[in-house]
C-alpha atoms as an extended CHARMM CRD file, in Angstrom:
* protein
*
       209  EXT
         1         1  MET       CA              0.0350000000       -4.1550000000      -18.6170000000  PROA      1               0.0000000000
         2         2  ASN       CA              3.2060000000       -6.4090000000      -17.2020000000  PROA      2               0.0000000000
         3         3  PRO       CA              6.3430000000       -4.6610000000      -15.5570000000  PROA      3               0.0000000000
         4         4  THR       CA              9.7880000000       -5.8130000000      -16.7390000000  PROA      4               0.0000000000
         5         5  ILE       CA             11.3490000000       -7.2740000000      -13.4810000000  PROA      5               0.0000000000
         6         6  ILE       CA             15.1970000000       -8.2120000000      -12.3040000000  PROA      6               0.0000000000
         7         7  ILE       CA             15.7420000000      -10.2540000000       -9.3260000000  PROA      7               0.0000000000
         8         8  ALA       CA             18.9640000000      -10.6510000000       -7.3920000000  PROA      8               0.0000000000
         9         9  ASP       CA             19.3970000000      -13.0830000000       -4.3120000000  PROA      9               0.0000000000
        10        10  ASP       CA             22.6640000000      -14.9470000000       -3.3600000000  PROA      10              0.0000000000
        11        11  HSD       CA             20.1120000000      -17.7140000000       -2.0020000000  PROA      11              0.0000000000
        12        12  PRO       CA             20.1530000000      -20.1240000000       -4.9390000000  PROA      12              0.0000000000
        13        13  LEU       CA             16.9250000000      -21.6870000000       -3.9810000000  PROA      13              0.0000000000
        14        14  VAL       CA             15.2870000000      -18.0590000000       -2.6910000000  PROA      14              0.0000000000
        15        15  LEU       CA             16.3490000000      -16.7320000000       -6.1380000000  PROA      15              0.0000000000
        16        16  LYS       CA             15.1670000000      -20.0820000000       -8.5130000000  PROA      16              0.0000000000
        17        17  GLY       CA             12.4220000000      -19.8730000000       -5.8440000000  PROA      17              0.0000000000
        18        18  LEU       CA             10.9340000000      -16.1900000000       -6.6420000000  PROA      18              0.0000000000
        19        19  GLN       CA             11.7870000000      -16.3410000000      -10.1190000000  PROA      19              0.0000000000
        20        20  ASP       CA              9.9950000000      -19.9390000000      -11.0400000000  PROA      20              0.0000000000
        21        21  PHE       CA              7.0730000000      -18.2570000000       -8.7990000000  PROA      21              0.0000000000
        22        22  LEU       CA              6.5490000000      -14.7730000000      -10.4470000000  PROA      22              0.0000000000
        23        23  ILE       CA              7.3620000000      -16.7050000000      -14.3260000000  PROA      23              0.0000000000
        24        24  GLU       CA              4.4560000000      -19.1960000000      -13.6360000000  PROA      24              0.0000000000
        25        25  LYS       CA              2.4800000000      -15.7380000000      -12.9390000000  PROA      25              0.0000000000
        26        26  ASP       CA              3.2790000000      -14.9720000000      -15.9300000000  PROA      26              0.0000000000
        27        27  PHE       CA              5.4590000000      -11.9310000000      -14.5630000000  PROA      27              0.0000000000
        28        28  ASN       CA              8.0350000000      -10.3180000000      -16.9390000000  PROA      28              0.0000000000
        29        29  ILE       CA             11.1630000000      -11.6080000000      -15.3180000000  PROA      29              0.0000000000
        30        30  LEU       CA             14.0110000000       -9.5370000000      -17.7570000000  PROA      30              0.0000000000
        31        31  ALA       CA             17.3440000000      -11.5310000000      -15.5310000000  PROA      31              0.0000000000
        32        32  SER       CA             18.5790000000      -12.6510000000      -12.1330000000  PROA      32              0.0000000000
        33        33  ALA       CA             21.3260000000      -12.4600000000      -10.4730000000  PROA      33              0.0000000000
        34        34  LYS       CA             23.7210000000      -13.5820000000       -7.6260000000  PROA      34              0.0000000000
        35        35  ASN       CA             25.2030000000      -10.5970000000       -6.4030000000  PROA      35              0.0000000000
        36        36  GLY       CA             24.6900000000       -6.7850000000       -6.1470000000  PROA      36              0.0000000000
        37        37  LYS       CA             27.6570000000       -6.1030000000       -9.0420000000  PROA      37              0.0000000000
        38        38  GLU       CA             25.5280000000       -8.0540000000      -11.2870000000  PROA      38              0.0000000000
        39        39  ALA       CA             22.1910000000       -6.8180000000      -10.2420000000  PROA      39              0.0000000000
        40        40  LEU       CA             23.4730000000       -2.9930000000      -10.7040000000  PROA      40              0.0000000000
        41        41  ALA       CA             24.8070000000       -4.0760000000      -13.9770000000  PROA      41              0.0000000000
        42        42  LEU       CA             21.7290000000       -5.0970000000      -14.8190000000  PROA      42              0.0000000000
        43        43  ILE       CA             19.9140000000       -2.3050000000      -14.0730000000  PROA      43              0.0000000000
        44        44  LYS       CA             22.0010000000        0.1640000000      -15.8810000000  PROA      44              0.0000000000
        45        45  ALA       CA             21.8960000000       -2.5630000000      -18.6000000000  PROA      45              0.0000000000
        46        46  HSD       CA             17.8440000000       -2.5010000000      -18.6710000000  PROA      46              0.0000000000
        47        47  THR       CA             16.4360000000       -0.2400000000      -16.8910000000  PROA      47              0.0000000000
        48        48  PRO       CA             13.5810000000       -2.5370000000      -15.5030000000  PROA      48              0.0000000000
        49        49  ASP       CA             10.5130000000       -1.4980000000      -13.8070000000  PROA      49              0.0000000000
        50        50  ILE       CA             10.9940000000       -2.8360000000      -10.6820000000  PROA      50              0.0000000000
        51        51  ALA       CA             14.2050000000       -4.9670000000       -9.0610000000  PROA      51              0.0000000000
        52        52  ILE       CA             13.4900000000       -7.0640000000       -5.9270000000  PROA      52              0.0000000000
        53        53  LEU       CA             16.7680000000       -7.4420000000       -4.4130000000  PROA      53              0.0000000000
        54        54  ASP       CA             18.3240000000       -9.3420000000       -1.3710000000  PROA      54              0.0000000000
        55        55  ILE       CA             19.2400000000       -6.9660000000        0.9340000000  PROA      55              0.0000000000
        56        56  LYS       CA             22.5110000000       -8.6460000000        2.0540000000  PROA      56              0.0000000000
        57        57  MET       CA             24.8060000000       -9.8800000000       -1.0200000000  PROA      57              0.0000000000
        58        58  PRO       CA             28.6660000000       -9.9020000000       -1.8230000000  PROA      58              0.0000000000
        59        59  PHE       CA             29.5700000000       -7.3230000000       -3.1470000000  PROA      59              0.0000000000
        60        60  LEU       CA             26.9430000000       -4.3750000000       -3.1870000000  PROA      60              0.0000000000
        61        61  SER       CA             23.9340000000       -4.4020000000       -0.7860000000  PROA      61              0.0000000000
        62        62  GLY       CA             20.4060000000       -4.1670000000       -1.3660000000  PROA      62              0.0000000000
        63        63  LEU       CA             20.3160000000       -0.8950000000       -0.0150000000  PROA      63              0.0000000000
        64        64  GLN       CA             23.8110000000        0.5260000000       -1.4180000000  PROA      64              0.0000000000
        65        65  ILE       CA             22.0710000000       -0.5580000000       -5.5120000000  PROA      65              0.0000000000
        66        66  ALA       CA             19.1620000000        1.4430000000       -4.2320000000  PROA      66              0.0000000000
        67        67  SER       CA             21.1570000000        4.2800000000       -3.3590000000  PROA      67              0.0000000000
        68        68  LYS       CA             23.1730000000        4.3670000000       -5.8040000000  PROA      68              0.0000000000
        69        69  CYS       CA             19.9630000000        4.1960000000       -8.3040000000  PROA      69              0.0000000000
        70        70  LYS       CA             18.5830000000        7.0070000000       -6.7480000000  PROA      70              0.0000000000
        71        71  ALA       CA             21.8540000000        9.0750000000       -7.5660000000  PROA      71              0.0000000000
        72        72  ALA       CA             22.1940000000        7.9400000000      -10.6330000000  PROA      72              0.0000000000
        73        73  LYS       CA             18.3120000000        9.1360000000      -11.3750000000  PROA      73              0.0000000000
        74        74  ILE       CA             17.8390000000        5.8220000000      -12.1510000000  PROA      74              0.0000000000
        75        75  SER       CA             13.8860000000        5.0630000000      -12.2810000000  PROA      75              0.0000000000
        76        76  THR       CA             13.7190000000        1.0260000000      -11.5370000000  PROA      76              0.0000000000
        77        77  LYS       CA             11.5790000000        0.5290000000       -8.3560000000  PROA      77              0.0000000000
        78        78  ILE       CA             13.6100000000       -1.0820000000       -5.7540000000  PROA      78              0.0000000000
        79        79  VAL       CA             11.7940000000       -3.4040000000       -3.6470000000  PROA      79              0.0000000000
        80        80  LEU       CA             13.8400000000       -5.3810000000       -0.9660000000  PROA      80              0.0000000000
        81        81  ILE       CA             13.8170000000       -8.5050000000        0.8640000000  PROA      81              0.0000000000
        82        82  THR       CA             15.2730000000      -10.0280000000        3.3280000000  PROA      82              0.0000000000
        83        83  PHE       CA             14.6270000000      -12.2080000000        6.4230000000  PROA      83              0.0000000000
        84        84  GLU       CA             15.7380000000       -9.4000000000        9.0690000000  PROA      84              0.0000000000
        85        85  LYS       CA             12.8630000000       -7.3310000000       10.8920000000  PROA      85              0.0000000000
        86        86  ASP       CA             15.3860000000       -4.3820000000       11.7670000000  PROA      86              0.0000000000
        87        87  GLU       CA             14.2340000000       -1.0680000000       12.2480000000  PROA      87              0.0000000000
        88        88  LYS       CA             17.5690000000        0.4750000000       11.4480000000  PROA      88              0.0000000000
        89        89  THR       CA             17.7030000000       -1.0310000000        8.1650000000  PROA      89              0.0000000000
        90        90  TYR       CA             13.4640000000       -0.1130000000        7.1160000000  PROA      90              0.0000000000
        91        91  ASP       CA             14.4630000000        3.5010000000        8.3190000000  PROA      91              0.0000000000
        92        92  GLU       CA             17.2140000000        3.3660000000        5.8270000000  PROA      92              0.0000000000
        93        93  ALA       CA             15.2230000000        1.8680000000        3.4710000000  PROA      93              0.0000000000
        94        94  LYS       CA             12.6190000000        4.6630000000        3.3080000000  PROA      94              0.0000000000
        95        95  ALA       CA             14.8740000000        7.6410000000        3.8620000000  PROA      95              0.0000000000
        96        96  LEU       CA             16.0170000000        5.7560000000        0.1960000000  PROA      96              0.0000000000
        97        97  GLY       CA             12.5290000000        6.0550000000       -0.9770000000  PROA      97              0.0000000000
        98        98  VAL       CA             12.3860000000        2.0200000000       -1.3800000000  PROA      98              0.0000000000
        99        99  TYR       CA              9.1510000000        1.0900000000       -2.7850000000  PROA      99              0.0000000000
       100       100  GLY       CA              8.5330000000       -2.0560000000       -0.9250000000  PROA      100             0.0000000000
       101       101  TYR       CA             10.6010000000       -4.1640000000        1.9000000000  PROA      101             0.0000000000
       102       102  ILE       CA              9.2130000000       -7.9010000000        2.3440000000  PROA      102             0.0000000000
       103       103  LEU       CA             10.3280000000      -10.5930000000        4.7340000000  PROA      103             0.0000000000
       104       104  LYS       CA             11.7660000000      -13.5510000000        2.8210000000  PROA      104             0.0000000000
       105       105  GLU       CA              9.0950000000      -16.1280000000        4.6620000000  PROA      105             0.0000000000
       106       106  PHE       CA              6.1820000000      -14.1920000000        3.4180000000  PROA      106             0.0000000000
       107       107  ALA       CA              7.5270000000      -13.3900000000       -0.0890000000  PROA      107             0.0000000000
       108       108  LEU       CA              5.8450000000      -15.8780000000       -2.4610000000  PROA      108             0.0000000000
       109       109  GLU       CA              2.4330000000      -14.9020000000       -0.2310000000  PROA      109             0.0000000000
       110       110  GLU       CA              3.2980000000      -11.1450000000       -0.4200000000  PROA      110             0.0000000000
       111       111  ILE       CA              4.4720000000      -10.3280000000       -3.9970000000  PROA      111             0.0000000000
       112       112  GLU       CA              2.0850000000       -9.6620000000       -6.2390000000  PROA      112             0.0000000000
       113       113  ASN       CA              0.5320000000       -7.4680000000       -4.1080000000  PROA      113             0.0000000000
       114       114  CYS       CA              3.8690000000       -5.8930000000       -3.2150000000  PROA      114             0.0000000000
       115       115  ILE       CA              4.0490000000       -5.6390000000       -7.5790000000  PROA      115             0.0000000000
       116       116  ALA       CA              0.7520000000       -4.1500000000       -7.8260000000  PROA      116             0.0000000000
       117       117  SER       CA              0.6950000000       -1.5960000000       -5.3240000000  PROA      117             0.0000000000
       118       118  VAL       CA              4.4580000000       -0.7890000000       -6.8000000000  PROA      118             0.0000000000
       119       119  GLN       CA              2.2700000000       -0.2500000000      -10.1750000000  PROA      119             0.0000000000
       120       120  ALA       CA              0.1560000000        2.1140000000       -8.8950000000  PROA      120             0.0000000000
       121       121  ASN       CA              3.1210000000        4.0600000000       -7.2910000000  PROA      121             0.0000000000
       122       122  LYS       CA              2.2650000000        3.0430000000       -3.6420000000  PROA      122             0.0000000000
       123       123  ALA       CA              5.0410000000        1.9180000000       -1.6560000000  PROA      123             0.0000000000
       124       124  TYR       CA              4.7290000000       -1.7950000000       -0.0360000000  PROA      124             0.0000000000
       125       125  PHE       CA              5.8430000000       -2.7770000000        3.6320000000  PROA      125             0.0000000000
       126       126  SER       CA              5.2100000000       -6.5710000000        4.8500000000  PROA      126             0.0000000000
       127       127  PRO       CA              2.8410000000       -6.1930000000        7.1810000000  PROA      127             0.0000000000
       128       128  ASP       CA              4.6580000000       -8.2660000000        9.6200000000  PROA      128             0.0000000000
       129       129  LEU       CA              7.6040000000       -5.7650000000        9.8590000000  PROA      129             0.0000000000
       130       130  LEU       CA              4.8840000000       -2.9970000000       10.6790000000  PROA      130             0.0000000000
       131       131  GLU       CA              4.0340000000       -4.6980000000       13.1190000000  PROA      131             0.0000000000
       132       132  PHE       CA              7.0010000000       -5.5240000000       14.6930000000  PROA      132             0.0000000000
       133       133  ILE       CA              8.0570000000       -1.7050000000       13.8430000000  PROA      133             0.0000000000
       134       134  GLU       CA              5.7370000000       -0.6200000000       15.8790000000  PROA      134             0.0000000000
       135       135  LEU       CA              6.0930000000       -2.7810000000       19.1510000000  PROA      135             0.0000000000
       136       136  GLN       CA              9.7700000000       -1.2830000000       19.0390000000  PROA      136             0.0000000000
       137       137  GLU       CA              8.2780000000        2.1370000000       18.6910000000  PROA      137             0.0000000000
       138       138  LEU       CA              6.1050000000        1.2930000000       21.8110000000  PROA      138             0.0000000000
       139       139  PRO       CA              7.2370000000        3.2360000000       25.2380000000  PROA      139             0.0000000000
       140       140  GLU       CA              7.9520000000        0.3920000000       27.6490000000  PROA      140             0.0000000000
       141       141  HSD       CA              5.2630000000        0.0010000000       29.9970000000  PROA      141             0.0000000000
       142       142  PHE       CA              2.8150000000        1.7230000000       28.1950000000  PROA      142             0.0000000000
       143       143  ASP       CA              0.8120000000       -1.0290000000       26.9290000000  PROA      143             0.0000000000
       144       144  THR       CA             -0.1870000000       -1.7410000000       30.1880000000  PROA      144             0.0000000000
       145       145  LEU       CA             -2.1050000000        0.8520000000       30.8600000000  PROA      145             0.0000000000
       146       146  THR       CA             -6.3540000000        1.0000000000       30.0930000000  PROA      146             0.0000000000
       147       147  SER       CA             -7.2810000000        3.4050000000       27.5220000000  PROA      147             0.0000000000
       148       148  HSD       CA             -8.9650000000        5.7880000000       29.9170000000  PROA      148             0.0000000000
       149       149  GLU       CA             -5.1000000000        6.3380000000       31.7480000000  PROA      149             0.0000000000
       150       150  LYS       CA             -3.7310000000        6.5350000000       28.0400000000  PROA      150             0.0000000000
       151       151  ASN       CA             -6.1820000000        9.4260000000       27.8650000000  PROA      151             0.0000000000
       152       152  ILE       CA             -4.9490000000       10.6890000000       30.8730000000  PROA      152             0.0000000000
       153       153  VAL       CA             -1.4540000000       10.6490000000       30.1140000000  PROA      153             0.0000000000
       154       154  LYS       CA             -2.3170000000       12.5290000000       26.7180000000  PROA      154             0.0000000000
       155       155  LEU       CA             -3.7080000000       15.2820000000       28.3150000000  PROA      155             0.0000000000
       156       156  ILE       CA             -0.7830000000       15.5890000000       30.6590000000  PROA      156             0.0000000000
       157       157  SER       CA              1.5640000000       15.4990000000       27.8700000000  PROA      157             0.0000000000
       158       158  ASN       CA             -1.0130000000       18.5090000000       26.6200000000  PROA      158             0.0000000000
       159       159  ASN       CA             -0.0600000000       20.6830000000       29.5240000000  PROA      159             0.0000000000
       160       160  LYS       CA             -2.7760000000       20.1970000000       31.3680000000  PROA      160             0.0000000000
       161       161  THR       CA             -3.6410000000       20.7610000000       35.0900000000  PROA      161             0.0000000000
       162       162  GLY       CA             -5.1950000000       17.7910000000       37.2060000000  PROA      162             0.0000000000
       163       163  VAL       CA             -8.3890000000       20.5280000000       37.4280000000  PROA      163             0.0000000000
       164       164  GLU       CA             -8.4340000000       20.6100000000       33.9540000000  PROA      164             0.0000000000
       165       165  ILE       CA             -8.2900000000       17.1900000000       33.3270000000  PROA      165             0.0000000000
       166       166  ALA       CA            -10.7950000000       16.3460000000       36.0380000000  PROA      166             0.0000000000
       167       167  GLU       CA            -12.9550000000       19.3200000000       33.8770000000  PROA      167             0.0000000000
       168       168  VAL       CA            -12.8020000000       17.3270000000       30.7850000000  PROA      168             0.0000000000
       169       169  LEU       CA            -13.0200000000       13.4240000000       31.6200000000  PROA      169             0.0000000000
       170       170  SER       CA            -16.1740000000       14.5610000000       34.5130000000  PROA      170             0.0000000000
       171       171  ILE       CA            -14.3880000000       13.3000000000       37.4090000000  PROA      171             0.0000000000
       172       172  SER       CA            -13.1800000000       14.7300000000       40.2520000000  PROA      172             0.0000000000
       173       173  THR       CA             -9.4300000000       15.4910000000       40.8330000000  PROA      173             0.0000000000
       174       174  ARG       CA             -9.3710000000       13.2700000000       43.6090000000  PROA      174             0.0000000000
       175       175  THR       CA             -9.9440000000       10.7510000000       40.9770000000  PROA      175             0.0000000000
       176       176  VAL       CA             -7.4510000000       11.8370000000       38.7070000000  PROA      176             0.0000000000
       177       177  GLU       CA             -4.7230000000       12.2020000000       41.4370000000  PROA      177             0.0000000000
       178       178  LYS       CA             -5.3160000000        8.4080000000       42.0370000000  PROA      178             0.0000000000
       179       179  HSD       CA             -5.5310000000        7.2570000000       38.4870000000  PROA      179             0.0000000000
       180       180  LYS       CA             -2.0980000000        9.5660000000       38.2600000000  PROA      180             0.0000000000
       181       181  SER       CA             -0.4190000000        7.2840000000       40.8670000000  PROA      181             0.0000000000
       182       182  ASN       CA             -1.5960000000        4.1790000000       39.2380000000  PROA      182             0.0000000000
       183       183  ILE       CA             -0.2120000000        5.2120000000       36.3310000000  PROA      183             0.0000000000
       184       184  ILE       CA              3.3670000000        5.9680000000       38.0260000000  PROA      184             0.0000000000
       185       185  LYS       CA              3.1710000000        2.5570000000       39.2090000000  PROA      185             0.0000000000
       186       186  LYS       CA              2.5880000000        0.5930000000       35.8240000000  PROA      186             0.0000000000
       187       187  LEU       CA              5.3930000000        2.8750000000       34.3130000000  PROA      187             0.0000000000
       188       188  LYS       CA              7.5390000000        2.0460000000       37.2550000000  PROA      188             0.0000000000
       189       189  LEU       CA              8.1940000000        5.2020000000       36.7620000000  PROA      189             0.0000000000
       190       190  GLU       CA             10.1120000000        7.0660000000       40.1100000000  PROA      190             0.0000000000
       191       191  SER       CA              7.1250000000        8.8850000000       42.5770000000  PROA      191             0.0000000000
       192       192  LYS       CA              8.5760000000       11.9060000000       42.8660000000  PROA      192             0.0000000000
       193       193  GLN       CA              7.5040000000       15.5710000000       41.6970000000  PROA      193             0.0000000000
       194       194  ASN       CA              6.4780000000       15.8620000000       38.0800000000  PROA      194             0.0000000000
       195       195  SER       CA              8.2050000000       12.3010000000       36.9320000000  PROA      195             0.0000000000
       196       196  LEU       CA              4.8570000000       11.9200000000       34.9360000000  PROA      196             0.0000000000
       197       197  LEU       CA              4.5750000000       15.1180000000       33.1640000000  PROA      197             0.0000000000
       198       198  ILE       CA              8.4330000000       14.3650000000       32.2050000000  PROA      198             0.0000000000
       199       199  TRP       CA              7.4660000000       11.3190000000       30.9600000000  PROA      199             0.0000000000
       200       200  ALA       CA              4.5020000000       12.3400000000       28.8160000000  PROA      200             0.0000000000
       201       201  LYS       CA              6.9350000000       15.1560000000       27.9950000000  PROA      201             0.0000000000
       202       202  GLU       CA              9.5590000000       12.8400000000       26.7230000000  PROA      202             0.0000000000
       203       203  ASN       CA              7.1450000000       10.3830000000       24.7910000000  PROA      203             0.0000000000
       204       204  SER       CA              4.2660000000       13.1990000000       23.5060000000  PROA      204             0.0000000000
       205       205  GLU       CA              4.9790000000       12.3490000000       19.6970000000  PROA      205             0.0000000000
       206       206  PHE       CA              3.6660000000        8.5490000000       20.4520000000  PROA      206             0.0000000000
       207       207  ILE       CA              1.3100000000        9.3280000000       22.9040000000  PROA      207             0.0000000000
       208       208  ASN       CA             -0.2280000000       11.8140000000       20.4600000000  PROA      208             0.0000000000
       209       209  SER       CA              0.3340000000       10.3250000000       17.2090000000  PROA      209             0.0000000000
């Protein structure tokens, strides 16, 4: 069964484009709004299955509407659309239990997959956005390391000594030390005692993910 949908965007062309596209694809569009206040009123009046909201709108942002719906226990699933790749907004959206987050430049390409995902109770986030967020989270210079060097850093973060690393990787302790000094250079760390261990500990969550 087609879900009931409300769309809100303060850019008339984006709003019309999305609305026309979804109507053409036989989606059940109940109404559309040009600002956050209208959008919230429509959600309260109709409790649609899905509300596709622009993040930045006059009166109320998409995130503020998501927050109000959560507080009021409204069952409408929120999908946010935006031009911005922004980690802080993405984190806020996830914390609010938002079901979708789509970048506007891919809205028409991704909206059908997003709606299908939401209907199946699965969150949908633009692949392009996720890629951007992952790159943002990469510790600086980490991507310059070879997979062998990354493995050594992982072992260091797990408290393995040079001797233990040599045993695990079946190499000599001298080779381990050589790798360590290359890694320190590549990560642009100070060549003082334990600088690599400290770095590995600080980034262990990322390294071991």
